[in-house]
N, C-alpha and C positions, 0 to 999 in steps of 0.2 A: 596241400601237402603232396609231396612227390609220391608216386606209386612205387611199389616194391621193386619193380624191374629197373626203374630209373635210379633208385637208391643203390641197388646192387651194382649197377654199372659205375656209379660214382665211387662206390667202395672199391670196386676192382681197379678203377683209375688210381685211387690212393695207394693200394698195394703195388700196382704197377709202377707208380712213381717212386715208391720206397725201393723197389728192386732196381729201378733205373739209377737211383742215387748210389746204390751199392756198386753198380756197374761203372759209374763215372769215377768213383774212388779208385777202382782198379785201372781204368783206362788212363788215368792221369799219370801213372807211374809205369805202365807197361809199354815199353818201346824196345822189344827184343831185337829188331833189325838194327837199331842204333846203339844198343847196349853191349859194349865191348865185353863186360864181365859175363853176361849171359851167353854171348856167341862163343866165348872161350870154354864154356862148360862142356864136358862130355855128357851126352844125353842118351837115354835108353832108345833102343831100336823100335820099341813099341810106342814111342811118343808120336802122336798125330802131327801132320804138317801144320805150320802156324795158321794157315787159312781156315782150318777147321774150328779153331777156338771161338772166334766171334760168332760164327754160325750156330754152334752148339749152345753157347752161353745165352744167346738171344732166346732160343726156344726154352731153355731151362728157366730163365728168369720169368718168362711168361707163365710157365707151369707153376712156378713158386707162387706167383701173384694169384693165380686162379685157386690154388690150394688154400692159401690164407683167406681169400675171399669166401670160399665155401665154409670154412671154419667160422669166420666172423658172422656169417648169416645163420649159423646153427642157433638153437635156443640157448639162452644164457645158462651157463653152468660153470662149476669150478674147472672141469676139463677143458671147456672152451677157452677160459682165461689162461689156463696153463699152456694149452697148445699155442695160443697167440703169443704168449711170452717166450716160448721156445722158438717160435718162428722168428720173432724179432732178434733173439739171441743168435740164431744161426745166421741171420742176415748180417749182423755185426761181425761175426767170425769170418763169414765169407768176404766181407769188405776188407778185413784185416790181412787176409792171406797175401794178396798181391803186393801191397806195400812192404810186407815183411820179406817176401821172396825177391821181387824185382827192385823195389825201392831201397831197402836196407841191405840187400844181398845176404840175407840170413836164412838160408834154406832149412836149417835145423829148427829155428823158431817157427818158420812157416809150416814145417811138418807137425810140430806140436799143435799149432793152430788148426791144421787140417784134421788131426786126430780128434780134437775137441769139436770141430765142425761136424764131422761124421757122427760122433756120439750125440750131438745136439739134434741133428736132423733125424737120426734114428729115434730119439726120444720124442721128437715132434710127431713123427709118423705113428708111434705107439699111442700117444695121447689123442692125436687127431682122429684116429680110427674109432675112438669111443664117441666122437662128436659127429663125424661125417665119414661114411665108408669110402667115398671117392677121393677125399682130400689126400690121404697118404699115397694112393696110387699115382697121383699126379707128381709126387715127389720121388717116385722110384727111379726115373731116368737120372735125376739129380744125384741121388745116392750112388748110382752106378758110375756116373761121371766123376764124382768125388773120390770114389775108390780108385779109378784110373789116375786121377790127378795126384792122389796120395802116393800111389805106386811110382809115378814119374818123379815126384819130389824125393821119395826115399831112394830111388835108383840114382838120381843125380848126386845125392849125398854120397852114396856108396862109390860111384864112379869117379868122384872128385874128392879124394881123401884130404886134400889140403884146404878144403873150404873153411875149416875151423881156424885157419891161421889168420892173424890180424891183417896181413897183406891182402888177402883175398876178400875179406869182408869190409874192406875200406876203412879200417880204423887207423 
């Protein structure tokens, strides 16, 4: 039987793989340099340069995986199960945002997804706190980044009032 440390590393690899899968979903539709629609949008002055996004997301995905792994290794409980379910739900919402925004050109739907994502991550941190004190701390940078991403998303909608027109959403 594998010792606890090896099993923990294998578990971390699984959570890392899940977060990597979510990242791949986004990377398949994110081509801002070649996306005429995205380049034409008026963007907020506080939006970081494109080079920042993959660097930040790499670190955030690692922290997400470590957080989930810590929860998974906590003693079995209803809170542990709930936290892991919330973690999985937030990962799905995370994976959905990029196709909604960049793939479908639907920033309004992406903002609704972002709102649900922030709520789900907040719920995860509240429940995870009851299971492992460090797990929610690992998600704090992610929550901060989601707040920025949500503000960018909302500001793009505000600065581009014609986004709701059929011509601009590609229908």
